[in-house]
C-alpha positions in Angstrom: 101.3 66.1 37.7 100.3 69.2 35.8 101.1 69.5 32.3 100.2 72.6 31.2 98.8 76.1 32.5 95.8 77.6 30.9 96.0 81.5 31.7 92.9 83.1 31.6 90.7 86.5 32.1 87.2 87.2 31.8 85.7 90.8 31.3 81.9 91.0 32.8 78.8 93.2 33.0 79.3 94.0 36.4 81.0 92.9 39.6 78.7 90.1 41.1 79.0 86.6 39.6 75.3 86.0 40.9 73.7 88.7 38.5 76.6 89.8 35.9 77.7 87.7 32.7 80.6 87.6 31.2 81.0 89.7 28.1 84.4 88.5 26.6 86.5 85.4 27.9 90.3 84.9 26.4 92.9 82.3 27.5 96.2 81.1 26.6 97.6 77.5 27.3 101.6 77.7 27.9 103.9 74.5 28.7 105.3 74.6 32.4 107.9 76.7 31.2 105.4 79.5 30.5 105.6 78.3 26.7 102.4 79.3 24.2 100.9 76.3 23.1 98.5 77.0 20.5 96.9 80.0 19.6 95.1 81.9 22.2 91.2 81.7 22.9 89.5 85.0 22.5 85.7 85.0 22.4 82.8 87.6 23.4 79.4 86.4 24.6 76.7 87.6 23.6 74.3 89.5 26.8 70.6 88.3 27.2 67.9 90.9 27.5 67.5 90.1 31.5 70.4 91.4 32.2 71.7 95.3 32.3 75.5 96.0 32.3 76.9 98.3 35.1 77.7 101.3 33.3 81.1 101.6 35.2 82.3 98.3 33.8 81.4 99.1 30.5 83.4 102.4 30.6 86.7 100.5 32.1 86.5 97.1 29.5 84.7 99.3 26.5 82.7 96.3 25.3 79.0 97.4 24.6 75.7 94.8 25.0 75.4 95.8 20.9 78.8 94.2 20.3 78.4 91.0 22.0 75.0 91.0 20.2 76.7 91.5 16.9 80.0 89.4 17.2 79.5 87.3 20.1 78.4 83.6 20.8 75.6 82.4 23.1 76.5 80.9 26.8 76.3 77.4 25.4 77.9 77.9 22.5 81.2 79.3 24.1 81.2 76.5 26.5 81.2 74.1 23.6 84.4 76.0 22.8 85.9 76.2 26.3 85.7 72.7 27.5 87.1 71.7 23.7 90.3 74.2 24.1 90.7 74.6 27.9 89.3 71.8 30.0 92.4 69.4 29.2 93.8 66.5 31.7 96.3 68.1 33.7 95.6 71.7 33.1 96.4 74.4 36.1 93.5 77.5 35.3 95.8 80.3 36.4 95.0 84.3 36.4 95.5 87.0 38.2 92.9 87.1 41.0 91.1 84.8 39.4 90.3 82.7 42.4 88.2 85.5 43.7 86.7 86.8 40.6 87.3 85.1 37.5 86.5 81.2 38.6 83.2 82.7 40.8 82.0 83.9 37.3 82.7 80.7 35.9 81.3 78.7 37.9 77.8 80.4 37.6 78.2 80.2 34.2 78.6 76.3 34.5 75.7 76.0 36.4 73.8 78.0 34.6 74.1 75.9 31.5 73.7 72.6 33.2 77.3 71.5 33.7 79.2 70.7 36.6 79.9 73.9 38.2 83.3 72.3 39.8 84.9 69.5 38.1 86.8 71.3 35.3 89.3 72.6 37.6 90.0 69.1 40.1 88.9 66.2 37.6 91.9 64.4 35.7 94.5 66.1 37.6 93.3 69.9 36.9 94.0 72.6 39.3 94.2 76.3 40.0 96.4 78.9 41.2 96.4 82.8 41.5 99.0 84.8 40.5 98.2 87.8 42.4 98.8 86.5 45.6 102.0 84.7 44.5 102.9 88.6 43.3 102.1 89.8 47.0 103.9 87.4 48.8 107.2 87.5 46.5 107.0 91.2 46.9 106.7 90.7 50.8 109.4 87.8 50.9 111.6 88.1 47.9 111.2 91.4 46.5 114.7 91.1 44.7 115.1 91.8 41.2 111.7 92.9 40.6 110.4 96.7 40.4 107.2 97.0 42.2 104.8 100.0 41.9 103.1 102.3 44.3 99.6 103.4 44.2 98.9 107.2 43.4 98.6 107.7 47.4 102.1 106.4 48.1 100.4 102.9 49.3 102.0 99.6 47.7 99.9 98.2 44.6 100.5 95.0 42.7 97.5 95.8 40.1 98.6 94.5 36.6 98.5 96.8 34.9 101.0 98.6 37.5 103.2 95.9 37.3 103.8 95.4 34.0 104.6 99.2 33.4 107.0 99.8 36.1 108.8 96.5 34.7 108.6 97.4 31.0 106.6 94.5 30.2 104.3 94.5 27.1 100.6 95.3 28.0 98.8 96.1 25.0 95.5 97.3 26.2 94.6 96.7 30.0 90.8 95.4 30.7 91.0 93.9 27.1 90.6 89.9 28.3 93.4 89.0 26.1 96.0 91.5 26.8 95.2 91.1 30.3 96.4 87.1 30.0 99.3 88.2 28.0 100.5 90.3 30.6 99.8 87.8 33.2 101.9 85.4 31.7 104.8 87.7 31.4 104.8 88.2 35.3 104.4 85.2 35.6 107.8 84.5 33.8 109.6 87.6 35.7 108.5 86.0 38.8 109.7 82.6 38.0 112.9 84.0 36.6 113.9 86.7 39.7 112.9 84.6 42.2 112.8 80.7 40.8 112.3 78.8 44.2 109.7 80.9 45.6 107.9 80.6 42.2 108.4 76.7 42.0 107.6 76.5 46.5 104.0 78.8 45.9 103.2 76.7 42.5 103.8 73.1 44.2 101.7 74.6 47.4 98.7 75.5 45.7 97.4 71.9 46.6 94.7 72.2 49.2 96.4 68.9 51.3 99.4 70.8 51.4 97.9 73.9 52.7 95.9 71.9 55.4 99.3 70.1 56.4 100.9 73.3 57.4 97.7 75.4 58.4 96.9 72.4 60.8 100.4 72.1 62.2 99.8 74.5 64.9 103.0 76.5 64.2 102.9 80.3 63.0 103.0 80.6 59.1 103.6 83.4 56.8 100.5 84.2 55.3 99.8 86.6 52.4 96.2 87.8 51.9 94.6 91.0 50.5 92.9 91.1 53.9 95.7 92.0 55.2 96.7 95.8 54.9 98.8 97.1 52.2 100.9 99.0 54.0 102.3 95.9 55.9 102.4 94.3 52.0 98.6 92.2 52.8 101.8 89.7 54.8 101.4 88.6 57.9 102.0 85.4 60.7 99.0 83.7 61.6 98.7 80.5 63.6 95.6 77.9 63.6 93.0 79.4 65.7 90.0 76.9 65.9 88.3 74.8 62.7 85.9 76.5 61.0 82.2 75.5 62.8 80.7 74.6 59.6 81.1 70.7 58.9 83.1 69.8 55.5 83.6 73.5 55.1 87.3 72.8 53.9 88.7 75.6 55.9 89.9 77.3 59.1 89.7 80.1 61.7 93.2 81.6 61.7 94.7 84.6 64.1 96.7 87.4 62.6 100.0 87.1 65.2 100.7 90.8 64.5 97.7 91.8 67.1 98.0 90.9 70.2 94.9 89.0 71.5 94.6 90.8 74.8 92.6 93.8 73.5 90.2 91.0 72.2 89.8 88.2 74.7 87.2 90.0 77.3 84.6 91.0 74.4 81.6 89.2 74.8 79.9 87.7 71.4 78.2 90.4 70.4 81.1 92.5 70.3 83.3 90.0 68.3 80.6 89.9 65.8 80.5 93.7 65.3 84.4 93.4 65.4 84.1 90.9 62.9 82.1 93.0 60.3 84.3 95.3 57.9 83.8 98.9 58.2 85.3 102.1 56.5 85.0 104.0 59.4 88.4 105.4 60.4 87.2 105.9 63.8 85.8 102.3 64.2 87.8 99.8 66.6 90.4 97.5 65.2 88.8 94.7 63.6 88.8 91.0 64.9 92.0 89.5 63.3 90.5 85.9 63.1 90.3 84.6 59.4 88.8 82.1 57.6 90.9 80.4 55.5 90.0 77.9 52.5 92.1 75.5 51.7 91.2 74.8 48.3 91.6 78.6 47.6 95.6 78.5 46.8 96.5 80.8 49.8 99.4 82.0 49.7 101.4 80.4 52.6 105.1 79.8 54.0 106.3 78.5 56.8 107.7 81.3 59.2 111.4 80.6 58.6 111.0 82.3 55.4 111.1 85.6 57.3 114.2 84.8 59.7 115.9 87.6 57.5 116.2 90.8 59.9 115.5 92.9 56.5 112.6 90.8 55.5 110.9 91.3 59.2 111.7 95.2 58.7 110.0 95.3 55.7 106.9 93.7 57.0 107.2 95.9 60.0 106.8 92.5 62.3 109.6 90.8 64.5 109.7 87.3 65.7 109.8 88.5 69.1 106.2 90.3 68.7 105.0 87.0 67.1 106.3 84.8 69.7 104.8 87.4 72.3 101.4 87.2 71.2 100.9 83.7 70.9 101.9 83.1 74.3 99.2 85.5 75.3 96.9 83.9 72.9 97.9 80.3 74.4 97.1 81.3 77.9 93.4 82.9 76.4 92.9 80.2 74.0 89.8 78.3 74.9 87.4 80.7 76.5 88.2 83.3 73.7 88.1 80.1 70.9 84.8 79.4 72.5 83.5 82.8 71.9 84.7 83.5 68.4 83.2 80.2 67.4 79.6 81.4 68.5 80.1 84.9 67.1 81.0 83.2 63.3 77.8 81.0 63.8 75.7 84.0 64.5 77.3 85.3 61.3 76.4 82.2 59.2 73.0 82.0 60.5 72.3 85.7 59.6 74.4 85.1 56.1 71.9 81.7 55.0 68.9 83.7 56.3 69.6 86.7 54.0 70.1 84.2 51.2 67.0 82.2 51.6 65.0 85.7 51.5 66.2 86.3 48.2 65.7 83.1 46.7 62.1 82.3 46.9 61.7 81.8 43.0 62.7 81.6 39.3 63.8 85.0 39.3 66.6 84.4 41.7 67.7 80.8 40.8 70.5 82.3 39.2 72.1 82.5 42.4 71.6 79.7 44.0 74.7 77.5 43.3 75.5 77.7 46.6 72.6 76.3 48.4 73.6 72.8 47.7 75.2 70.1 45.3 73.0 69.0 43.0 71.9 65.2 43.2 73.8 62.3 41.7 70.7 61.4 39.5 70.6 64.7 37.7 74.0 65.1 36.8 72.9 62.0 34.2 70.7 64.7 33.2 73.0 67.3 32.5 75.0 66.0 29.0 71.3 65.5 27.6 69.9 69.2 28.3 73.4 70.1 26.5 72.9 67.7 23.6 69.2 67.8 23.2 67.8 70.0 20.5 66.5 73.3 21.2 62.5 71.8 20.8 63.1 68.8 23.1 64.9 70.9 25.9 61.1 71.0 27.7 60.4 67.8 27.8 63.2 67.1 30.1 62.5 69.2 33.0 60.4 65.7 34.2 63.5 64.3 34.5 65.6 66.4 36.9 65.0 66.6 40.7 66.2 69.6 41.7 64.0 72.4 42.0 66.8 74.8 40.6 67.6 72.9 37.1 63.9 72.8 36.4 63.7 76.5 37.1 67.0 77.1 35.0 65.7 74.9 31.9 63.3 77.1 30.5 65.9 79.9 30.9 68.7 78.1 29.3 66.6 77.6 26.3 65.3 81.2 26.0 68.9 82.7 26.3 70.8 80.1 24.2 68.0 79.6 21.4 65.2 82.4 21.6 64.2 81.9 18.2 63.3 78.3 18.9 60.7 79.5 21.8 57.1 78.8 21.4 54.1 81.4 21.8 53.4 80.1 25.6 57.5 80.2 26.3 57.7 83.5 24.8 55.2 84.9 26.9 56.8 83.7 29.8 60.4 84.6 28.9 58.8 88.3 28.4 57.3 88.1 31.8 60.5 87.3 33.4 62.6 89.7 31.3 60.0 92.1 32.7 60.1 91.4 36.2 63.6 90.9 36.6 64.5 94.5 34.9 61.1 96.3 36.5 61.1 94.8 40.2 61.4 97.4 42.9 60.1 100.6 40.9 62.5 103.4 41.5 65.0 100.9 43.2 64.8 97.8 40.7 67.2 97.2 38.0 66.2 99.1 35.4 65.2 102.6 37.4 69.2 102.3 39.1 70.9 101.7 35.4 69.3 105.1 33.9 69.8 106.7 37.1 73.9 105.8 37.5 73.9 106.7 33.4 72.5 110.3 34.1 75.0 110.5 36.9 77.7 109.5 34.4 76.8 111.9 31.8 76.9 115.1 33.9 80.7 114.0 34.4 83.6 115.1 32.9 83.9 112.6 29.9 86.0 112.3 26.5 84.8 111.2 23.2 84.9 107.6 23.7 83.3 107.3 27.3 80.3 109.7 25.5 80.3 107.2 22.8 79.8 104.5 25.2 77.5 105.7 27.5 75.0 107.1 24.6 75.1 103.2 23.5 74.2 101.8 27.0 71.2 104.3 26.6 70.4 102.9 23.3 70.6 99.4 24.6 68.4 100.0 28.0 65.8 101.5 26.0 65.8 98.7 23.3 65.1 95.9 25.8 63.0 98.4 28.5 59.4 96.7 29.3 56.4 98.5 28.0 
């Protein structure tokens, strides 16, 4: 049984967890009744000179690299605090869009710093949950008692700052990690108080075994996901289409029963591949209504009976009759259609693997290689040695590691966390690494893109704070630019 929640949020230097870095971490533990327990955690994390922040991200968060260097801690120091304050038995790690964003940044951070990237959200009865999809499903199925915001274009929106605003909830400063944590807890209380049964159900169904049991039963089910259109409240009825072709993936392919399968069943594999890919072209034909569901990512799913009320069907723009009609068509064409879709998925997976392999040839891209495979068991015993070793003893531990990724990470780990302890040879290697990381690609490289983007943003209409941030970013880029 879960003992407590740990709500957390990050502010980052960019949007790609493989290359960007966490600049601020904040978290607050609560009991299962959402009452705060202890003091919040709120830390800045030093940005290292091999990484340039996204100017756009800094304009949103207001956190400059200089501020992290003046007031922050190293990644290694932060993770000691994280494991002391956050990683406790029975913890439900919770955020707002945390599974798709924050959790990924945490995994890559742990991997870079010689921790197991996954244990923190399953070991000792720990688990995770995401309040964004819970809010989306509440809006779609049981919206009563809560005010629901809309974006400027009139479409339904569920952004945290909008939810807190229309419901008059405290949210001191959006995009400050601690303020966002407190706002997330407030939204959790709001949903729990207004729709307690749905809140309890969604918290309970975060378990991957329960998700799998519901989906593989073979009956239509309600599914809420950001991949479905906002106009339909991100919600539809789906049905198991096929097991995922990748063995051990812990996922399945599901078909969106909002769409008539007759439009897709006669397409060949090449056409299905094209229809799977996302495109922003409004003239493009409809996307293939097949989606991968990962059981361990807390998808918001529920039995079809929750949308039996006519008002719910009207709100979703989907009737039970439509669901049953499309289910019958799918059943009549299932085997040949599924066979072609699986071939399309395998081709897409092969393309992604080939693209990833092309990017991970050397130490420059080792930070991005978390998902190349699990580390050998023998290396897991070495991880605590690395984390507890004195800086001067780190280099000798490389011979105990078997995984090539970890061998390449070790000198980077030392340089990023203990730069003052580098000898002349290590300093030269680190300088070379930073130079290659920042300048590789010339005019298309990180440094060139950084200064180009600063110029573009500086040419726009800016207030005093934005002008200050861009000037700070310019100074920072100049300070770390390799000669």
